[in-house]
N, C-alpha and C positions, 0 to 999 in steps of 0.2 A: 068194661073197658078195666083195666089194673086200676087205682090210686097213687099217687107219687109218694104216699107214705109205706107201701105195702113191703116188706123185704130187706128195709132200708134201714140201717144202723143209725143213732140217732150222736152226735159229736155236741160235744159243752155249748156253740155260739148259735146254734137251732138250727144247724144246715144239715144234710143227711147228706150221705156217701154210702155206695154202695160198696163191701170190700175195704173199707176206708181203715187207718190202724192210725191212733196216735203217737207221734216222735216226741220225747221233749229233749233241746239241744240246750245248754247252758250257753249264753254268748258272754265272753267279758273281752270288754274294749268298747262300749258304745258309749257314746257321749251326747246323743239329742236326737233329736224325733228324727231326723235325716239318716241318722245309723241305722235308724230301725229300720226304716222304711227300707234303705237299702241291703239291708240282708232279707229283707220278706221279698223283693222285688227278685234275690240272688235265689231264696229257697226258690220260690214260684216255676223259675227254669231251670231246676232239677227235673228230668223225667219221673213220673209217681208222684209228686207232688199235687196233691188234691186240691191243698188251704193251708196257709201258712199266715200266720201271727206270733207279731214279735212285740215285746215286750220291754219297753225300756228301763223301768221300774222294778225286775226282778232279773235284768238279763239271762231273758229265757227266749226261745221260740217252743211254740206248738205248731206241731206240724201234725197232719192227715196224707196218710201217703197208703199208695196202694203198692201193696209190700210185695205184689209180682212185677211189678215194675221200680221201685226206687232205688235210686242206686246212692248208698249210705253215706258211699267216701266220697262221692261226687258232692255230697251238702255239704261236709267238712271241710272238705278244701275250699266250696267257695266261701265258706263262713272263716277259715283261719284267713284267706285271701284277706277278709275283707276287716278281719281284727288289726292284721298285719297293716292295713292304709289308718284304718283309724287309730292307732297306739303310732304309726309315726316309725314306728322296726322295721324298717325294708331288707 
């Protein structure tokens, strides 16, 4: 039986994904914890996203993606739409 750690790459939060790549996105316009959770949920809905962590303090999202399936443009559109809502600039 092959162990769970065999052949998998490590990511910073202790989870492991095969073929995962880290992508960092700067998110400007978040004002509260609800904003960061909303961004996290939106990113997790994008095909190819394996993990997403959003920091209100650093205005940054760290996303682990499957590069073969990740749609970078869709992720940016999701975030841009939310920032528009957060800042009230419709």
